One Martini backbone bead per residue (centre of mass of N, CA, C, O) as a GRO file, in nm:
protein
  304
    1MET     BB    1  10.815  14.392  15.833
    2SER     BB    2  10.493  14.332  15.761
    3ILE     BB    3  10.212  14.107  15.689
    4ASN     BB    4   9.920  14.060  15.527
    5THR     BB    5   9.666  13.804  15.638
    6LYS     BB    6   9.427  13.870  15.494
    7LYS     BB    7   9.192  13.801  15.298
    8SER     BB    8   9.265  13.718  14.947
    9ASN     BB    9   9.197  13.765  14.573
   10LYS     BB   10   9.466  13.823  14.469
   11LYS     BB   11   9.654  13.841  14.173
   12LEU     BB   12   9.983  13.704  14.117
   13ALA     BB   13  10.286  13.724  14.015
   14ILE     BB   14  10.591  13.626  14.080
   15SER     BB   15  10.722  13.906  14.035
   16ASP     BB   16  10.543  14.054  14.243
   17LEU     BB   17  10.625  13.885  14.494
   18LEU     BB   18  10.929  13.946  14.484
   19LEU     BB   19  10.883  14.258  14.536
   20SER     BB   20  10.672  14.242  14.803
   21SER     BB   21  10.835  14.087  14.984
   22PRO     BB   22  10.973  14.073  15.321
   23LEU     BB   23  11.175  13.890  15.214
   24THR     BB   24  11.409  13.747  15.081
   25ARG     BB   25  11.474  13.634  14.780
   26LEU     BB   26  11.547  13.344  14.854
   27GLU     BB   27  11.307  13.284  15.044
   28THR     BB   28  11.089  13.341  14.837
   29GLU     BB   29  11.168  13.128  14.631
   30ILE     BB   30  11.140  12.883  14.816
   31LEU     BB   31  10.838  12.918  14.885
   32ILE     BB   32  10.724  12.919  14.601
   33ALA     BB   33  10.834  12.646  14.510
   34PHE     BB   34  10.684  12.488  14.727
   35LEU     BB   35  10.387  12.576  14.654
   36ILE     BB   36  10.418  12.496  14.325
   37LYS     BB   37  10.610  12.253  14.277
   38LYS     BB   38  10.895  12.386  14.205
   39SER     BB   39  11.169  12.518  14.097
   40ARG     BB   40  11.382  12.782  14.108
   41GLU     BB   41  11.426  12.789  13.805
   42PHE     BB   42  11.131  12.838  13.735
   43ILE     BB   43  11.104  13.111  13.873
   44LEU     BB   44  11.320  13.256  13.687
   45THR     BB   45  11.178  13.162  13.395
   46HIS     BB   46  10.854  13.217  13.525
   47PRO     BB   47  10.744  13.517  13.634
   48GLU     BB   48  10.436  13.506  13.507
   49THR     BB   49  10.328  13.329  13.705
   50ILE     BB   50  10.041  13.251  13.874
   51ILE     BB   51   9.915  13.324  14.191
   52THR     BB   52   9.697  13.213  14.384
   53PRO     BB   53   9.508  13.314  14.643
   54ALA     BB   54   9.563  13.065  14.821
   55LEU     BB   55   9.875  13.072  14.796
   56TYR     BB   56   9.912  13.359  14.897
   57ARG     BB   57   9.803  13.309  15.184
   58THR     BB   58  10.015  13.097  15.253
   59PHE     BB   59  10.257  13.277  15.216
   60GLN     BB   60  10.184  13.481  15.437
   61LYS     BB   61  10.203  13.281  15.673
   62LEU     BB   62  10.499  13.194  15.627
   63ALA     BB   63  10.624  13.477  15.642
   64THR     BB   64  10.540  13.533  15.932
   65LYS     BB   65  10.702  13.300  16.056
   66ARG     BB   66  10.976  13.388  15.952
   67GLN     BB   67  10.968  13.665  16.110
   68ALA     BB   68  10.951  13.464  16.381
   69ASP     BB   69  11.209  13.253  16.333
   70TRP     BB   70  11.137  13.043  16.138
   71PRO     BB   71  11.260  12.803  15.971
   72ILE     BB   72  11.252  12.719  15.651
   73ALA     BB   73  11.266  12.409  15.690
   74TYR     BB   74  10.997  12.394  15.852
   75LEU     BB   75  10.806  12.519  15.635
   76ILE     BB   76  10.893  12.282  15.407
   77GLY     BB   77  11.018  12.000  15.552
   78HIS     BB   78  11.326  12.053  15.447
   79LYS     BB   79  11.687  11.951  15.395
   80GLU     BB   80  12.002  11.994  15.288
   81PHE     BB   81  12.248  11.713  15.302
   82TYR     BB   82  12.492  11.588  15.139
   83ASP     BB   83  12.293  11.576  14.877
   84LEU     BB   84  12.042  11.554  15.059
   85ASP     BB   85  11.685  11.515  15.115
   86LEU     BB   86  11.553  11.611  15.429
   87ALA     BB   87  11.355  11.562  15.679
   88VAL     BB   88  11.190  11.801  15.895
   89SER     BB   89  11.133  11.924  16.236
   90PRO     BB   90  11.070  12.059  16.551
   91ALA     BB   91  11.219  11.781  16.663
   92THR     BB   92  11.459  11.893  16.492
   93LEU     BB   93  11.732  11.979  16.371
   94VAL     BB   94  11.897  12.177  16.154
   95PRO     BB   95  12.107  12.107  15.927
   96ARG     BB   96  12.453  12.172  15.897
   97PRO     BB   97  12.727  12.225  15.706
   98GLU     BB   98  12.950  12.171  15.931
   99THR     BB   99  12.856  11.867  15.983
  100GLU     BB  100  12.990  11.742  15.726
  101MET     BB  101  13.268  11.687  15.850
  102ILE     BB  102  13.204  11.416  15.980
  103VAL     BB  103  13.149  11.260  15.726
  104GLU     BB  104  13.424  11.305  15.589
  105GLU     BB  105  13.601  11.174  15.810
  106ILE     BB  106  13.474  10.888  15.806
  107ILE     BB  107  13.512  10.828  15.506
  108SER     BB  108  13.821  10.853  15.515
  109ILE     BB  109  13.871  10.615  15.703
  110ILE     BB  110  13.742  10.399  15.527
  111LYS     BB  111  13.921  10.441  15.282
  112ASN     BB  112  14.198  10.371  15.435
  113SER     BB  113  14.055  10.065  15.523
  114ALA     BB  114  13.972   9.934  15.275
  115GLY     BB  115  13.979   9.579  15.279
  116ARG     BB  116  14.121   9.549  15.600
  117LYS     BB  117  13.959   9.340  15.749
  118SER     BB  118  13.939   9.167  16.025
  119THR     BB  119  13.804   8.878  16.157
  120ASN     BB  120  13.791   9.026  16.459
  121ASP     BB  121  13.632   9.252  16.364
  122HIS     BB  122  13.401   9.512  16.493
  123ARG     BB  123  13.210   9.750  16.325
  124TRP     BB  124  13.119  10.088  16.415
  125ILE     BB  125  12.863  10.333  16.346
  126ILE     BB  126  12.785  10.620  16.553
  127ASP     BB  127  12.488  10.821  16.616
  128LEU     BB  128  12.464  11.089  16.829
  129GLY     BB  129  12.197  11.266  16.812
  130THR     BB  130  12.048  11.229  16.521
  131GLY     BB  131  11.764  11.323  16.465
  132SER     BB  132  11.720  11.322  16.122
  133GLY     BB  133  11.986  11.139  16.029
  134ALA     BB  134  12.205  11.282  15.858
  135ILE     BB  135  12.477  11.146  15.919
  136ILE     BB  136  12.414  10.836  15.887
  137ILE     BB  137  12.288  10.857  15.604
  138ALA     BB  138  12.528  10.980  15.457
  139ILE     BB  139  12.724  10.753  15.523
  140ALA     BB  140  12.564  10.515  15.406
  141HIS     BB  141  12.539  10.625  15.119
  142GLU     BB  142  12.848  10.634  15.066
  143LEU     BB  143  12.923  10.344  15.127
  144ARG     BB  144  12.742  10.210  14.914
  145ARG     BB  145  12.882  10.364  14.671
  146LEU     BB  146  13.209  10.323  14.744
  147PHE     BB  147  13.192  10.066  14.985
  148PRO     BB  148  13.024   9.781  14.967
  149LEU     BB  149  13.181   9.586  15.154
  150ASP     BB  150  13.178   9.762  15.409
  151TYR     BB  151  12.873   9.804  15.421
  152GLN     BB  152  12.813   9.499  15.495
  153THR     BB  153  13.002   9.493  15.781
  154ILE     BB  154  12.893   9.749  15.901
  155ASP     BB  155  12.763   9.894  16.180
  156LEU     BB  156  12.460  10.091  16.215
  157ALA     BB  157  12.391  10.367  16.445
  158ALA     BB  158  12.103  10.538  16.603
  159ILE     BB  159  12.066  10.800  16.856
  160ASP     BB  160  11.784  10.905  17.065
  161ILE     BB  161  11.573  11.054  17.308
  162SER     BB  162  11.372  11.117  17.072
  163ALA     BB  163  11.093  10.989  16.925
  164GLN     BB  164  11.033  11.209  16.712
  165ALA     BB  165  11.308  11.212  16.577
  166LEU     BB  166  11.313  10.909  16.495
  167GLN     BB  167  11.082  10.926  16.294
  168ILE     BB  168  11.235  11.104  16.094
  169ALA     BB  169  11.482  10.923  16.053
  170ARG     BB  170  11.328  10.678  15.941
  171LEU     BB  171  11.208  10.826  15.699
  172ASN     BB  172  11.484  10.892  15.567
  173ALA     BB  173  11.586  10.603  15.542
  174LYS     BB  174  11.357  10.504  15.361
  175GLN     BB  175  11.402  10.696  15.121
  176TYR     BB  176  11.717  10.554  15.096
  177LYS     BB  177  11.713  10.248  15.159
  178LEU     BB  178  11.818  10.213  15.502
  179SER     BB  179  11.645  10.052  15.713
  180GLY     BB  180  11.815   9.769  15.709
  181LYS     BB  181  12.093   9.907  15.819
  182ILE     BB  182  11.978  10.101  16.026
  183LYS     BB  183  11.985  10.136  16.374
  184PHE     BB  184  11.737  10.234  16.608
  185TYR     BB  185  11.766  10.428  16.920
  186GLN     BB  186  11.635  10.480  17.240
  187GLY     BB  187  11.840  10.709  17.438
  188ASP     BB  188  12.144  10.732  17.633
  189LEU     BB  189  12.354  10.735  17.425
  190LEU     BB  190  12.520  10.423  17.463
  191ASN     BB  191  12.321  10.242  17.631
  192PRO     BB  192  12.152  10.077  17.397
  193LEU     BB  193  12.408   9.925  17.338
  194PRO     BB  194  12.596   9.618  17.269
  195LEU     BB  195  12.889   9.708  17.465
  196ARG     BB  196  12.936   9.401  17.574
  197GLY     BB  197  13.173   9.179  17.593
  198PRO     BB  198  13.365   9.000  17.375
  199LYS     BB  199  13.273   9.136  17.110
  200ALA     BB  200  13.309   9.431  17.205
  201SER     BB  201  13.625   9.410  17.256
  202GLN     BB  202  13.651   9.399  16.917
  203SER     BB  203  13.567   9.687  16.876
  204ASN     BB  204  13.529   9.948  16.627
  205LEU     BB  205  13.476  10.294  16.677
  206LEU     BB  206  13.256  10.537  16.524
  207ILE     BB  207  13.178  10.862  16.663
  208ALA     BB  208  12.901  11.069  16.626
  209ALA     BB  209  12.893  11.391  16.815
  210ASN     BB  210  12.599  11.590  16.798
  211LEU     BB  211  12.565  11.754  17.065
  212PRO     BB  212  12.467  11.944  17.299
  213TYR     BB  213  12.661  12.284  17.325
  214LEU     BB  214  12.493  12.495  17.452
  215THR     BB  215  12.403  12.766  17.632
  216PRO     BB  216  12.160  12.944  17.778
  217LYS     BB  217  12.279  13.219  17.688
  218GLN     BB  218  12.296  13.157  17.383
  219ILE     BB  219  11.996  13.113  17.342
  220LYS     BB  220  11.895  13.391  17.442
  221THR     BB  221  12.097  13.546  17.213
  222SER     BB  222  11.949  13.342  16.976
  223PRO     BB  223  11.677  13.381  16.780
  224SER     BB  224  11.741  13.181  16.532
  225ILE     BB  225  11.705  12.911  16.751
  226ARG     BB  226  11.429  12.922  16.925
  227ARG     BB  227  11.263  12.695  16.739
  228GLU     BB  228  11.442  12.488  16.839
  229PRO     BB  229  11.521  12.220  17.019
  230ARG     BB  230  11.639  12.237  17.336
  231LEU     BB  231  11.732  11.940  17.374
  232ALA     BB  232  11.943  11.986  17.111
  233LEU     BB  233  12.121  12.242  17.247
  234VAL     BB  234  12.155  12.208  17.559
  235GLY     BB  235  12.477  12.164  17.766
  236GLY     BB  236  12.466  12.335  17.994
  237PRO     BB  237  12.657  12.576  18.145
  238ASP     BB  238  12.917  12.480  17.936
  239GLY     BB  239  12.807  12.263  17.701
  240LEU     BB  240  12.946  11.964  17.828
  241LYS     BB  241  12.759  11.753  17.960
  242TYR     BB  242  12.745  11.520  17.731
  243TYR     BB  243  13.049  11.476  17.698
  244ARG     BB  244  13.098  11.390  17.984
  245GLN     BB  245  12.911  11.143  17.973
  246LEU     BB  246  13.047  11.001  17.737
  247PHE     BB  247  13.329  10.961  17.864
  248GLN     BB  248  13.225  10.795  18.098
  249GLN     BB  249  13.107  10.564  17.930
  250LEU     BB  250  13.376  10.483  17.783
  251THR     BB  251  13.518  10.376  18.049
  252LYS     BB  252  13.271  10.131  18.051
  253THR     BB  253  13.341  10.035  17.761
  254ALA     BB  254  13.366   9.789  17.521
  255PHE     BB  255  13.677   9.814  17.330
  256ARG     BB  256  13.941   9.866  17.112
  257SER     BB  257  13.829  10.124  16.950
  258ALA     BB  258  13.783  10.498  16.955
  259THR     BB  259  13.641  10.740  16.742
  260VAL     BB  260  13.570  11.083  16.824
  261PHE     BB  261  13.320  11.316  16.702
  262CYS     BB  262  13.305  11.659  16.811
  263GLU     BB  263  13.081  11.897  16.819
  264ILE     BB  264  13.153  12.251  16.861
  265ASP     BB  265  13.227  12.532  17.010
  266PRO     BB  266  13.487  12.744  16.964
  267GLY     BB  267  13.504  12.812  17.291
  268GLN     BB  268  13.567  12.481  17.378
  269SER     BB  269  13.854  12.372  17.327
  270LYS     BB  270  13.995  12.367  17.610
  271LYS     BB  271  13.777  12.216  17.776
  272ILE     BB  272  13.762  11.950  17.605
  273SER     BB  273  14.060  11.881  17.627
  274ALA     BB  274  14.064  11.855  17.937
  275LEU     BB  275  13.842  11.643  17.958
  276ALA     BB  276  13.981  11.420  17.793
  277ALA     BB  277  14.243  11.406  17.968
  278LYS     BB  278  14.103  11.303  18.223
  279TYR     BB  279  13.995  11.021  18.090
  280PHE     BB  280  14.238  11.027  17.838
  281PRO     BB  281  14.566  11.087  17.876
  282ASN     BB  282  14.677  10.901  17.606
  283ALA     BB  283  14.496  11.040  17.400
  284PRO     BB  284  14.472  11.147  17.095
  285TYR     BB  285  14.420  11.484  16.958
  286ASN     BB  286  14.207  11.710  16.759
  287LEU     BB  287  14.153  12.018  16.578
  288GLN     BB  288  13.892  12.159  16.368
  289THR     BB  289  13.803  12.359  16.104
  290ASP     BB  290  13.593  12.538  15.933
  291PHE     BB  291  13.501  12.737  15.656
  292CYS     BB  292  13.542  12.995  15.876
  293GLY     BB  293  13.782  12.916  16.089
  294GLN     BB  294  13.632  12.749  16.306
  295THR     BB  295  13.622  12.568  16.574
  296ARG     BB  296  13.433  12.237  16.543
  297LEU     BB  297  13.637  11.982  16.586
  298PHE     BB  298  13.666  11.698  16.802
  299ILE     BB  299  13.935  11.450  16.805
  300ILE     BB  300  13.939  11.114  16.943
  301LYS     BB  301  14.173  10.840  17.020
  302ILE     BB  302  14.085  10.521  17.157
  303THR     BB  303  14.268  10.270  17.335
  304ARG     BB  304  14.312   9.919  17.477
   0.00000   0.00000   0.00000
């Protein structure tokens, strides 16, 4: 169903727009709430509220873009992730609920080791392919709230190859007063970090790697993601190009231990397991499923 975008002076109540919209009820409520700067609860309790002609025309334009597969998050400029409201743009991926698994796993590790830092330890939490900064900001926010002493001593780093994505990530960090804690780097995977020399050899790394892992064929057959940045989606012919590069980098990086959390496509379980075994034959690893029962997270612990 298409929507007429010609100039209109028609006045509509919210209830009228909910009935006439070509979008789903939820999407319509989200767009109306965004346009009138109210909550969805307000939409439900004040259906008689009049939508001005100017706002109606803006709604029409946004609805047309949504019908052309633009994500709702891009249309309203933000997305909720781990109870945080984060800015997003077409330069960043839209954060997914399943990615919250990485945050939960890293917070769990910090909880189990809280207060037991050795004087020789140098701890890093590193977010590779940070995009909007969702993972590292959620981790930092939780650390500050739950483990303030660890928050003070752990180094937090976020890396992305896209300067535009990093602008959004820095904006989100600033919103949650984390700009002074998280260091942002532009570059290729671990390369920008000072992980060489004596101090680095004492480092314990927790690496969140939500790298591009889709294949060109998957992108072609998935219109729902075609508006998101290809740079952040495609991981080569088998989807594992960047994980292969990361494992290669880790063989040349100085650290005491590194636990790497890799978000993957469910069909990549065997291939990434074999890839990890090639570079780190003695390193234990495990696979975890998401809330839909799909294998989503590959976790490997490497020690030197």
